[in-house]
DRENPADREN-58374 format. One record per residue (C-alpha): residue in one letter; residue number from 0; x, y, z. Coordinates in steps of 0.05 Angstrom, whole numbers, plus 5000, padded with zeros to 4 digits. Layout:
<site code="A" pos="NUM" u="X" v="Y" w="Z"/>
...
! end
This chain:
<site code="X" pos="0" u="1994" v="6397" w="2116"/>
<site code="X" pos="1" u="1955" v="6396" w="2182"/>
<site code="X" pos="2" u="1958" v="6460" w="2221"/>
<site code="X" pos="3" u="1986" v="6424" w="2282"/>
<site code="X" pos="4" u="2047" v="6401" w="2241"/>
<site code="X" pos="5" u="2065" v="6473" w="2226"/>
<site code="X" pos="6" u="2067" v="6495" w="2299"/>
<site code="X" pos="7" u="2131" v="6521" w="2331"/>
<site code="X" pos="8" u="2177" v="6465" w="2353"/>
<site code="X" pos="9" u="2153" v="6414" w="2302"/>
<site code="X" pos="10" u="2199" v="6381" w="2252"/>
<site code="X" pos="11" u="2158" v="6409" w="2195"/>
<site code="X" pos="12" u="2165" v="6480" w="2222"/>
<site code="X" pos="13" u="2241" v="6471" w="2227"/>
<site code="X" pos="14" u="2246" v="6445" w="2156"/>
<site code="X" pos="15" u="2203" v="6503" w="2133"/>
<site code="X" pos="16" u="2247" v="6554" w="2169"/>
<site code="X" pos="17" u="2311" v="6525" w="2140"/>
<site code="X" pos="18" u="2282" v="6522" w="2070"/>
<site code="X" pos="19" u="2263" v="6596" w="2073"/>
<site code="X" pos="20" u="2333" v="6612" w="2100"/>
<site code="X" pos="21" u="2363" v="6573" w="2042"/>
<site code="X" pos="22" u="2324" v="6614" w="1991"/>
<site code="X" pos="23" u="2343" v="6679" w="2025"/>
<site code="X" pos="24" u="2417" v="6664" w="2039"/>
<site code="X" pos="25" u="2435" v="6620" w="1979"/>
<site code="X" pos="26" u="2386" v="6623" w="1921"/>
<site code="X" pos="27" u="2371" v="6698" w="1918"/>
<site code="X" pos="28" u="2444" v="6720" w="1924"/>
<site code="X" pos="29" u="2464" v="6670" w="1870"/>
<site code="X" pos="30" u="2413" v="6698" w="1821"/>
<site code="X" pos="31" u="2433" v="6769" w="1839"/>
<site code="X" pos="32" u="2508" v="6759" w="1834"/>
<site code="X" pos="33" u="2510" v="6713" w="1773"/>
<site code="X" pos="34" u="2446" v="6715" w="1731"/>
<site code="X" pos="35" u="2448" v="6791" w="1729"/>
<site code="X" pos="36" u="2511" v="6786" w="1686"/>
<site code="X" pos="37" u="2484" v="6735" w="1637"/>
<site code="X" pos="38" u="2465" v="6754" w="1566"/>
<site code="X" pos="39" u="2466" v="6684" w="1535"/>
<site code="X" pos="40" u="2431" v="6625" w="1567"/>
<site code="X" pos="41" u="2424" v="6551" w="1552"/>
<site code="X" pos="42" u="2368" v="6514" w="1588"/>
<site code="X" pos="43" u="2384" v="6439" w="1593"/>
<site code="X" pos="44" u="2322" v="6395" w="1602"/>
<site code="X" pos="45" u="2318" v="6320" w="1612"/>
<site code="X" pos="46" u="2254" v="6314" w="1572"/>
<site code="X" pos="47" u="2266" v="6241" w="1557"/>
<site code="X" pos="48" u="2272" v="6224" w="1630"/>
<site code="X" pos="49" u="2206" v="6259" w="1645"/>
<site code="X" pos="50" u="2171" v="6222" w="1588"/>
<site code="X" pos="51" u="2199" v="6156" w="1615"/>
<site code="X" pos="52" u="2170" v="6170" w="1685"/>
<site code="X" pos="53" u="2101" v="6184" w="1657"/>
<site code="X" pos="54" u="2049" v="6239" w="1644"/>
<site code="X" pos="55" u="2052" v="6268" w="1714"/>
<site code="X" pos="56" u="2128" v="6278" w="1709"/>
<site code="X" pos="57" u="2119" v="6314" w="1642"/>
<site code="X" pos="58" u="2066" v="6359" w="1674"/>
<site code="X" pos="59" u="2112" v="6374" w="1733"/>
<site code="X" pos="60" u="2169" v="6390" w="1686"/>
<site code="X" pos="61" u="2127" v="6438" w="1645"/>
<site code="X" pos="62" u="2106" v="6476" w="1708"/>
<site code="X" pos="63" u="2178" v="6477" w="1734"/>
<site code="X" pos="64" u="2203" v="6506" w="1668"/>
<site code="X" pos="65" u="2152" v="6562" w="1672"/>
<site code="X" pos="66" u="2178" v="6581" w="1742"/>
<site code="X" pos="67" u="2251" v="6576" w="1722"/>
<site code="X" pos="68" u="2244" v="6618" w="1660"/>
<site code="X" pos="69" u="2210" v="6674" w="1699"/>
<site code="X" pos="70" u="2278" v="6689" w="1729"/>
<site code="X" pos="71" u="2307" v="6711" w="1662"/>
<site code="X" pos="72" u="2303" v="6781" w="1634"/>
<site code="X" pos="73" u="2296" v="6768" w="1559"/>
<site code="X" pos="74" u="2306" v="6823" w="1509"/>
<site code="X" pos="75" u="2356" v="6861" w="1468"/>
<site code="X" pos="76" u="2414" v="6893" w="1503"/>
<site code="X" pos="77" u="2416" v="6969" w="1503"/>
<site code="X" pos="78" u="2473" v="7016" w="1521"/>
<site code="X" pos="79" u="2433" v="7043" w="1580"/>
<site code="X" pos="80" u="2420" v="6974" w="1610"/>
<site code="X" pos="81" u="2494" v="6958" w="1603"/>
<site code="X" pos="82" u="2514" v="7022" w="1640"/>
<site code="X" pos="83" u="2464" v="7008" w="1695"/>
<site code="X" pos="84" u="2488" v="6936" w="1702"/>
<site code="X" pos="85" u="2419" v="6907" w="1685"/>
<site code="X" pos="86" u="2437" v="6859" w="1629"/>
<site code="X" pos="87" u="2384" v="6824" w="1589"/>
<site code="X" pos="88" u="2386" v="6754" w="1560"/>
<site code="X" pos="89" u="2392" v="6765" w="1485"/>
<site code="X" pos="90" u="2394" v="6691" w="1466"/>
<site code="X" pos="91" u="2362" v="6631" w="1499"/>
<site code="X" pos="92" u="2374" v="6560" w="1475"/>
<site code="X" pos="93" u="2325" v="6507" w="1499"/>
<site code="X" pos="94" u="2362" v="6440" w="1495"/>
<site code="X" pos="95" u="2334" v="6370" w="1505"/>
<site code="X" pos="96" u="2392" v="6328" w="1532"/>
<site code="X" pos="97" u="2407" v="6254" w="1522"/>
<site code="X" pos="98" u="2396" v="6257" w="1447"/>
<site code="X" pos="99" u="2444" v="6198" w="1443"/>
<site code="X" pos="100" u="2391" v="6155" w="1476"/>
<site code="X" pos="101" u="2350" v="6160" w="1411"/>
<site code="X" pos="102" u="2364" v="6142" w="1339"/>
<site code="X" pos="103" u="2377" v="6205" w="1299"/>
<site code="X" pos="104" u="2311" v="6195" w="1262"/>
<site code="X" pos="105" u="2274" v="6214" w="1326"/>
<site code="X" pos="106" u="2315" v="6276" w="1343"/>
<site code="X" pos="107" u="2266" v="6323" w="1307"/>
<site code="X" pos="108" u="2210" v="6296" w="1351"/>
<site code="X" pos="109" u="2252" v="6306" w="1414"/>
<site code="X" pos="110" u="2268" v="6378" w="1393"/>
<site code="X" pos="111" u="2195" v="6391" w="1378"/>
<site code="X" pos="112" u="2175" v="6365" w="1447"/>
<site code="X" pos="113" u="2227" v="6411" w="1478"/>
<site code="X" pos="114" u="2199" v="6471" w="1442"/>
<site code="X" pos="115" u="2128" v="6453" w="1460"/>
<site code="X" pos="116" u="2146" v="6447" w="1534"/>
<site code="X" pos="117" u="2171" v="6519" w="1535"/>
<site code="X" pos="118" u="2124" v="6548" w="1483"/>
<site code="X" pos="119" u="2095" v="6603" w="1528"/>
<site code="X" pos="120" u="2163" v="6625" w="1554"/>
<site code="X" pos="121" u="2193" v="6623" w="1484"/>
<site code="X" pos="122" u="2137" v="6667" w="1457"/>
<site code="X" pos="123" u="2147" v="6718" w="1513"/>
<site code="X" pos="124" u="2222" v="6719" w="1502"/>
<site code="X" pos="125" u="2216" v="6731" w="1428"/>
<site code="X" pos="126" u="2164" v="6785" w="1440"/>
<site code="X" pos="127" u="2215" v="6820" w="1484"/>
<site code="X" pos="128" u="2266" v="6818" w="1428"/>
<site code="X" pos="129" u="2307" v="6758" w="1449"/>
<site code="X" pos="130" u="2328" v="6703" w="1400"/>
<site code="X" pos="131" u="2308" v="6633" w="1419"/>
<site code="X" pos="132" u="2319" v="6563" w="1390"/>
<site code="X" pos="133" u="2304" v="6491" w="1409"/>
<site code="X" pos="134" u="2352" v="6433" w="1398"/>
<site code="X" pos="135" u="2364" v="6360" w="1417"/>
<site code="X" pos="136" u="2436" v="6348" w="1438"/>
<site code="X" pos="137" u="2485" v="6305" w="1476"/>
<site code="X" pos="138" u="2547" v="6339" w="1502"/>
<site code="X" pos="139" u="2584" v="6272" w="1507"/>
<site code="X" pos="140" u="2557" v="6217" w="1462"/>
<site code="X" pos="141" u="2554" v="6150" w="1497"/>
<site code="X" pos="142" u="2521" v="6106" w="1444"/>
<site code="X" pos="143" u="2524" v="6082" w="1372"/>
<site code="X" pos="144" u="2464" v="6070" w="1328"/>
<site code="X" pos="145" u="2444" v="6000" w="1305"/>
<site code="X" pos="146" u="2384" v="5970" w="1268"/>
<site code="X" pos="147" u="2353" v="5904" w="1288"/>
<site code="X" pos="148" u="2300" v="5861" w="1257"/>
<site code="X" pos="149" u="2239" v="5853" w="1302"/>
<site code="X" pos="150" u="2176" v="5817" w="1280"/>
<site code="X" pos="151" u="2194" v="5829" w="1208"/>
<site code="X" pos="152" u="2206" v="5904" w="1217"/>
<site code="X" pos="153" u="2269" v="5945" w="1225"/>
<site code="X" pos="154" u="2278" v="5971" w="1296"/>
<site code="X" pos="155" u="2324" v="6031" w="1302"/>
<site code="X" pos="156" u="2362" v="6026" w="1368"/>
<site code="X" pos="157" u="2423" v="6054" w="1404"/>
<site code="X" pos="158" u="2476" v="6011" w="1438"/>
<site code="X" pos="159" u="2523" v="6030" w="1494"/>
<site code="X" pos="160" u="2557" v="6008" w="1559"/>
<site code="X" pos="161" u="2511" v="6006" w="1619"/>
<site code="X" pos="162" u="2535" v="6051" w="1674"/>
<site code="X" pos="163" u="2513" v="6003" w="1729"/>
<site code="X" pos="164" u="2542" v="5938" w="1703"/>
<site code="X" pos="165" u="2593" v="5956" w="1650"/>
<site code="X" pos="166" u="2558" v="5909" w="1600"/>
<site code="X" pos="167" u="2538" v="5926" w="1530"/>
<site code="X" pos="168" u="2464" v="5934" w="1517"/>
<site code="X" pos="169" u="2419" v="5957" w="1460"/>
<site code="X" pos="170" u="2358" v="6000" w="1474"/>
<site code="X" pos="171" u="2296" v="6021" w="1436"/>
<site code="X" pos="172" u="2269" v="6080" w="1475"/>
<site code="X" pos="173" u="2201" v="6081" w="1442"/>
<site code="X" pos="174" u="2174" v="6123" w="1385"/>
<site code="X" pos="175" u="2161" v="6195" w="1403"/>
<site code="X" pos="176" u="2099" v="6223" w="1367"/>
<site code="X" pos="177" u="2108" v="6271" w="1310"/>
<site code="X" pos="178" u="2060" v="6319" w="1345"/>
<site code="X" pos="179" u="2084" v="6336" w="1416"/>
<site code="X" pos="180" u="2012" v="6353" w="1434"/>
<site code="X" pos="181" u="1999" v="6278" w="1437"/>
<site code="X" pos="182" u="2044" v="6277" w="1498"/>
<site code="X" pos="183" u="2026" v="6344" w="1529"/>
<site code="X" pos="184" u="1951" v="6331" w="1525"/>
<site code="X" pos="185" u="1958" v="6266" w="1563"/>
<site code="X" pos="186" u="2003" v="6301" w="1614"/>
<site code="X" pos="187" u="1949" v="6354" w="1626"/>
<site code="X" pos="188" u="1895" v="6301" w="1636"/>
<site code="X" pos="189" u="1925" v="6275" w="1701"/>
<site code="X" pos="190" u="1931" v="6205" w="1671"/>
<site code="X" pos="191" u="1975" v="6158" w="1710"/>
<site code="X" pos="192" u="2007" v="6126" w="1648"/>
<site code="X" pos="193" u="2013" v="6134" w="1573"/>
<site code="X" pos="194" u="1952" v="6105" w="1538"/>
<site code="X" pos="195" u="1984" v="6070" w="1479"/>
<site code="X" pos="196" u="2060" v="6076" w="1487"/>
<site code="X" pos="197" u="2117" v="6057" w="1532"/>
<site code="X" pos="198" u="2182" v="6095" w="1537"/>
<site code="X" pos="199" u="2247" v="6067" w="1563"/>
<site code="X" pos="200" u="2312" v="6097" w="1587"/>
<site code="X" pos="201" u="2380" v="6069" w="1607"/>
<site code="X" pos="202" u="2441" v="6099" w="1639"/>
<site code="X" pos="203" u="2499" v="6093" w="1591"/>
<site code="X" pos="204" u="2571" v="6105" w="1611"/>
<site code="X" pos="205" u="2615" v="6152" w="1571"/>
<site code="X" pos="206" u="2653" v="6118" w="1515"/>
<site code="X" pos="207" u="2728" v="6109" w="1520"/>
<site code="X" pos="208" u="2761" v="6149" w="1465"/>
<site code="X" pos="209" u="2831" v="6162" w="1442"/>
<site code="X" pos="210" u="2833" v="6233" w="1414"/>
<site code="X" pos="211" u="2884" v="6265" w="1369"/>
<site code="X" pos="212" u="2910" v="6333" w="1388"/>
<site code="X" pos="213" u="2858" v="6385" w="1369"/>
<site code="X" pos="214" u="2800" v="6335" w="1367"/>
<site code="X" pos="215" u="2742" v="6338" w="1414"/>
<site code="X" pos="216" u="2700" v="6282" w="1446"/>
<site code="X" pos="217" u="2641" v="6253" w="1407"/>
<site code="X" pos="218" u="2577" v="6295" w="1415"/>
<site code="X" pos="219" u="2511" v="6310" w="1382"/>
<site code="X" pos="220" u="2500" v="6383" w="1361"/>
<site code="X" pos="221" u="2543" v="6414" w="1414"/>
<site code="X" pos="222" u="2575" v="6454" w="1358"/>
<site code="X" pos="223" u="2506" v="6478" w="1336"/>
<site code="X" pos="224" u="2492" v="6501" w="1407"/>
<site code="X" pos="225" u="2557" v="6540" w="1411"/>
<site code="X" pos="226" u="2544" v="6571" w="1343"/>
<site code="X" pos="227" u="2476" v="6597" w="1363"/>
<site code="X" pos="228" u="2499" v="6624" w="1430"/>
<site code="X" pos="229" u="2568" v="6652" w="1412"/>
<site code="X" pos="230" u="2574" v="6653" w="1337"/>
<site code="X" pos="231" u="2561" v="6728" w="1330"/>
<site code="X" pos="232" u="2614" v="6743" w="1383"/>
<site code="X" pos="233" u="2667" v="6704" w="1345"/>
<site code="X" pos="234" u="2653" v="6729" w="1275"/>
! end
């Protein structure tokens, strides 16, 4: 930013002043008043959306996750920290959302990508004594799985109702690599696009369901997430 743009009275200077005030008056009090009481944390990440938008978006996401995870205090809870009101995060679940946008055969690759994106933070958390896990989930499943024939091969897709038009559509998001390094290495190279792959994403509307008493809405691994975060508290 040119030095002249940052001078007093400029629009840039006013935006800068208000942004700093926002961090001081809103962000810091929020972290102080709420995060200080947290001992279980789930980090939801739209990894698929980042992959769809290209290598630079994946690189930006990886850097943003590093900054976000610095705000946590991972480690085992002690009686002294509880008395002093300085709670530590004992369990952290890293969750890649929109798992319903992929056929279940690709969920392991999505979970592996999620874990690779937060590898450094995960290692630090486990070193401090916190338990961590990575998972691919969808809190409200919006698709069903279908297989289509394409050029003599089976194409594993998902089908749902488009949020924008209300019409049914099938989607093949693209094949995520077995090794997440194939994505992260390209993201670190400042490439503008993926070299040999193309990834798609659609906005699907929630399905209309008629639930019996005691039943929950369709999901993918939301029960596994609850078990990891709260299972020991309920046993």
